[in-house]
C-alpha positions, -999 to 999 in steps of 0.1 A, spaced: 221 310 -653 211 273 -654 225 269 -619 204 297 -606 172 283 -621 181 248 -607 187 263 -573 154 282 -574 135 250 -584 152 230 -557 144 257 -531 107 258 -542 105 220 -540 118 221 -504 98 251 -491 64 246 -507 57 212 -491 68 224 -457 42 252 -459 14 228 -468 17 210 -434 -7 233 -415 -9 211 -384 21 209 -361 31 177 -344 1 155 -335 -25 183 -338 -54 179 -361 -53 196 -395 -76 221 -410 -97 195 -429 -105 176 -397 -115 207 -379 -137 218 -408 -154 184 -410 -160 184 -372 -178 217 -374 -197 208 -406 -234 208 -402 -261 187 -418 -266 216 -443 -230 216 -455 -223 220 -492 -211 184 -497 -243 171 -481 -265 195 -502 -248 185 -534 -253 148 -527 -289 154 -518 -294 173 -550 -280 145 -571 -302 120 -553 -333 140 -559 -329 152 -595 -360 145 -615 -381 134 -585 -414 149 -573 -416 172 -543 -429 144 -519 -401 120 -531 -375 147 -526 -386 154 -491 -387 117 -483 -352 111 -497 -338 141 -480 -353 131 -446 -339 95 -450 -305 109 -458 -306 133 -429 -316 105 -406 -287 83 -419 -263 111 -413 -276 118 -379 -274 81 -369 -239 79 -383 -229 110 -363 -244 96 -331 -227 62 -337 -193 80 -342 -198 100 -310 -206 69 -291 -175 52 -304 -154 82 -294 -169 81 -259 -163 44 -256 -128 47 -268 -122 76 -243 -136 54 -215 -114 25 -226 -83 47 -226 -92 61 -192 -96 26 -177 -63 15 -193 -45 45 -179 -60 39 -145 -50 2 -146 -15 11 -157 -13 36 -129 -24 10 -103 1 -14 -117 29 12 -113 18 20 -78 18 -17 -69 53 -22 -85 66 8 -65 51 -7 -33 67 -40 -40 101 -24 -47 98 -4 -14 89 -36 5 119 -54 -11 143 -27 -2 130 -25 33 134 -63 37 169 -60 23 178 -33 47 164 -53 76 184 -83 65 215 -62 63 209 -48 97 204 -83 112 237 -94 96 254 -63 110 240 -71 145 251 -107 143 286 -96 132 289 -72 160 276 -98 185 301 -124 172 330 -99 173 320 -89 209 319 -126 218 352 -133 202 367 -103 219 352 -112 252 364 -148 249 398 -135 238 401 -113 269 390 -142 291 416 -163 275 442 -137 281 432 -134 318 433 -172 322 466 -173 305 480 -145 326 466 -163 357 483 -196 348 516 -179 342 515 -164 377 506 -197 392 532 -216 373 561 -196 389 
């Protein structure tokens, strides 16, 4: 019986945390999505505003709420601007990395072409030199055969 209880406890310790991970891989979780779609009139803003305005007159409440809304709006705009700047920065980095990759590929292609041309030149020189040595060898054979005939 103890073993069964221990197995159930171990199983629950393994299964429960795996269920709590709502986001898969690098996706955003539920709390990030909820915060993204939260408006200025969200509960956590209203509660904060209520605490800030407890015991104040109507004019003071309106003024404090307006200031807090303006701060939240300014913060939201600042964050959006930062996201856009970060996106632009990442785009330019990607483009610069891509241009570097293209340049590297072009350099590699040029280097391989130069190597192929150098190898072709070497092959041409080798064939010329072998033709020359064969030609001089045949000329030597003819001159040797001619000398042999004259010598008799």
